[in-house]
N, C-alpha and C positions, 0 to 999 in steps of 0.2 A: 822356856816360858816366854810368851809374847807379852810385850807391853802394849796396852790398849788405852788410848785417851778416853776418859769417861764419856765425853760427848759423842764418841764413835759407837758406843755400845747400844745398838738397836736390838729389839727382840730377835730379829732375823739373824744378826751377826752373832749374838750370844748363842742362839740355837745352832748355828753353823759350827762355831768353835767347840761347843760342848759335844755335839754329835760326832764331830771329826776327831775327838780325842785330843784337841789342842789345850795345853795348859796356858792360862792367861791371867793377867792381873791388871786392873785399871791403874793408870798413872795420870794424876790430875794436873801436875805442874812439874817444872824442871827439878825442884828439890826432891820429889819422889822418885825421879829417875835413878838417883844414886841411893837414896835411903831405902827404897823397896826392891833394889836389884837382887835377883836370886844369886846364890853363891857361884853358879856356873855362868852367870851373865845372861843378858837378854838374848833369846833366839832371834827375835825380830820385833818389829813394832807395826801396829795397824792404827792409822790415824785418818779420821774423816775431815774433809774440807767441805764446808757448806757456805756458798756465797751469801746465803740469807742471814748469817749470823757473823758479823765482822769481829765481835769480841771473841767468839768461839774459834774463829779462824786464826786470830792472833795467838790465842792460847795453844792451839794445835801446832802452829809453827814453832812456838817456844819449846814445846815438848820435843818436837822433831829435832830441833837444833841441839837441845841438851843430850838427847840420845846419841846424836852424831859426835858431839864433842867429848862426852865423858866415857862412852862405851863403844863408839864406832858401829852402832847397831844398824842393821839394814831396815829401811823404812818403806812400808807400802801405804800409799794413800788411797782412801776411798773418796772419790771426787763426785760431788753432787751439784746440780745446777750449773751456774756459770763460773764455778770455782776453778775451772780449767785455766782461766786467765791468771790465777794466783800462782801457777807453776812456773811462769816466766821468770827467768833469772834466779831460780831457786833449785837448780839441778843438784846442787851439792847437799841438799837436805832430804832427798828421797831417792830410792832406787827404782821404784815402779809405781804405777797407779792403776786403779780399776774403777770404772764408772759405777756409781751407786744410784739406784738399787742394783745390786750385783747378782750374777747367776752363781750358785754355789760351785759349779764345776769350774768356771773361769777363776773364781777366787782361790780355789784349792790349787789349781795349776800355777797361779802366780805365787802363792805361798811356797809351793814346792821349789820353784825356780829361785825364789828369794833365799830359801834355806840353802840350796845348793851353791848359790853364788857367795854366800857368807861363810862357807866351810873352809877346810884347810887345803882344798885342792884335790883331795883324794876322791876316787870314783866309787860310788856306792852301788853295789851289784847284789841282786838276789839270785842265789843259785839253788836249784833243786834238780838233782839228776842231770839230764841232758839240757835242762832249761836254764838260761841266764838272762836276767833282765837288768839293763843299765838304767838306773833311776835318774841319772844326769842327762842322758841323751834321748830318753824315751824309746829305746831300742830293745828288742827281744830276739834271742836266737835259740834254736833248738838243734842239738847235734851240730853246732857251728854254722847252721844255715839261718840267715836272717828271716824273720817273720814279717810279712807285709800286713800290719794290723791297722785298723782304724783307731781313732783316739779312744773310743769307748771299749773296744776289744782289748786294747792295751791296759786300760784302767782296770777292767775286770780281771784280766790275767795277773796284773801286778798285785791287786788286792788279795786274790786267792793265794798267790805264791808267797805273800808276806806272812801268812799264817798257815803253813802247810799242815794238812791233816785235820784242820778244824772245819766242821760242817757249818755251812751258812744256808739259811732258808732263802727262798727267792725274795721274800719281803725284805730280809736283812740286806741282801745284795742290792736291791733297788734303792734302799735307804742310803747305804754306804757308798755305792759306786755312782749311781745316777743322781743322788741328792734328794733331800726330803721334799723338794718342790716338784719332783717328777711324778706325773700322774699316769704313766704307762702301766700296763698290767704285767703280771708275772711272766707272761709269754715272751716279753722282751728279753728276760734273762735266758730263757730256753733257746731263743733264736741266737743270741750271742754265744752261748756255750756251744751250740752246734757249729757255728762258724769257727770258733776257736779250735775245736777238735779237728775240723777239716784242715785248718792251716797248720796245726801241729803235725799232721800226717798220720797215717795209719799206725805206724810203729809207736807213736807217742800220744795218740788220742786219749789213751786211758790214764794219762797224767791227771785229767780232770774226771773225777768219779761222781756218779749219781748215787746219792743215798736215798733210797726209795722212801717216799712219803715225807721226806724232810727237805732236801735241797742238794747242794753240791759242795765238793771239797777238792783241793788240789793235793795229790799224794795220799798217803795212808797214815793213819794214826796207830802207833803201837803202844800197848799197855806196858808200863815199866814195873 
């Protein structure tokens, strides 16, 4: 579960977290860092810095410091306005930052790296048949041959492989992979699927299956 300073929760961020399936809880002050901590500890923290509200900035730094001292939580800052100047000499209180307003794809990538860096050092790999995807290094191989993928090709393949057998409509893939702010049409998905199949090679192209009049899935689903 992510700790999120209340002043950070814009409608855009709340929508991003909810659509992305992130569990999160607002943390208003240092006391709540300990009192409201989930049993498994905080996964990370998202805190906005806005140069236009000095009181809010001070409160945000106080929460960041409490998360660091009591839980060793990884902190991502959303930085707005001239608040970049606030980062000077405070490197110990955050791990990464993202400019706000943010792009959903950039924020998701930074949260992924944040979670990987705060783990136990083990490598997380998705495996399906001849396909292996390394979530830490953003690399994919099929039959031990590396795939030369663009960022969005990798994200689409990773998303499908994380839920093998499940069918996704084109609209669902646009929402989950490209982000809710993406206004491209369904043809974008078709083009990327075609490119992925070509890169998987003739022997493995059928890893990604078309479900007629519905969408796509990776692998097959077997009734039990």
